[in-house]
N, C-alpha and C positions, 0 to 999 in steps of 0.2 A: 504494500500500500504506500502511496506517496501523496504528498501535497506539493504541487509545483514540481520542483526538482529534488525536494527533500524526501528521503525515505523515512516513513513513519513506522513501518514494520515489514518483516519479510520472513519467508520460509523457503528453503531450497533443500532438496533431498536427493540422495543417491540410493537407487534401488537395484537389486539383483534378482534375476529369476531363480526361484527355488528349483533345484535340479530334479526333485521328485514330484512336487506338486504342481509345478509350472506357474505358480502365482508369483507376482512381484512382491518382494519384501524389502522394507527399508533397512539400510546398512548404516548410513550417516545422514544426519539432518542438522542443518544450521537454521536457527530461527530466533525470533525475539519474543517468544512466549514467556510469560512470567516477568515481563518488563525489562529484560536485558538480553543482549546478544550472546548466544552460546552454541556449542556443538554438542549434539547427542550422538554418541556411538552406540548403536544398538547391537546387542550380542545375540547369538543363536539361541541361548537359553532364555531369552525374553527380558533380560536385564538391560538397563540403559546407564551409560556413563556420561554424565553432564559436565562439560568444561566451559566455564565462562570465558568469553573473549575479552581481552584487555583493550577493546576498542569501543568507545562510547558512541561515536558517530555511526549510525546505522548504514549509511551509504558506504563508508569505508569497511564496515564489518561485512556487508554483502559482497563487496569486491574481494575481500580476503577469502570469504567462503567459496566464491566461484573459482578463484585461483587454486585454492587448496583441493577442491574436488577435481578440477581438471588435471592437476599435477599428481594426485595420489589416488585416483579412483581405482586403479588396478590393485593397489595395496589394500585398500579398504575392502574391496570385494573378495580378494584372496583370503584375507584374515577371516572374514565372515564365513566363507564357504568351508574353510578349514575347521572353524568352530562347529559348524553344522555337521560335518562328518563325525566329529567326536561326540556329538549329542545323540546321534541316531544309532 
């Protein structure tokens, strides 16, 4: 959501297709829920690891999130799929 050029809130999420069920499942999400910019790393066991971003400007936080997902999406997906193998 934005007002003019100012970002008021955002959510951006990386998903991977579950190898057995075919459904898309979230792996990493950046958002401003709870009133602050943060990253949620979702684990195969259903737990979530929340890390606040040290960036208060939501426009800068969104740019950071986009760059991180573009640079590390393979690592995030690989980690999640490895966890999934150990869960099943």
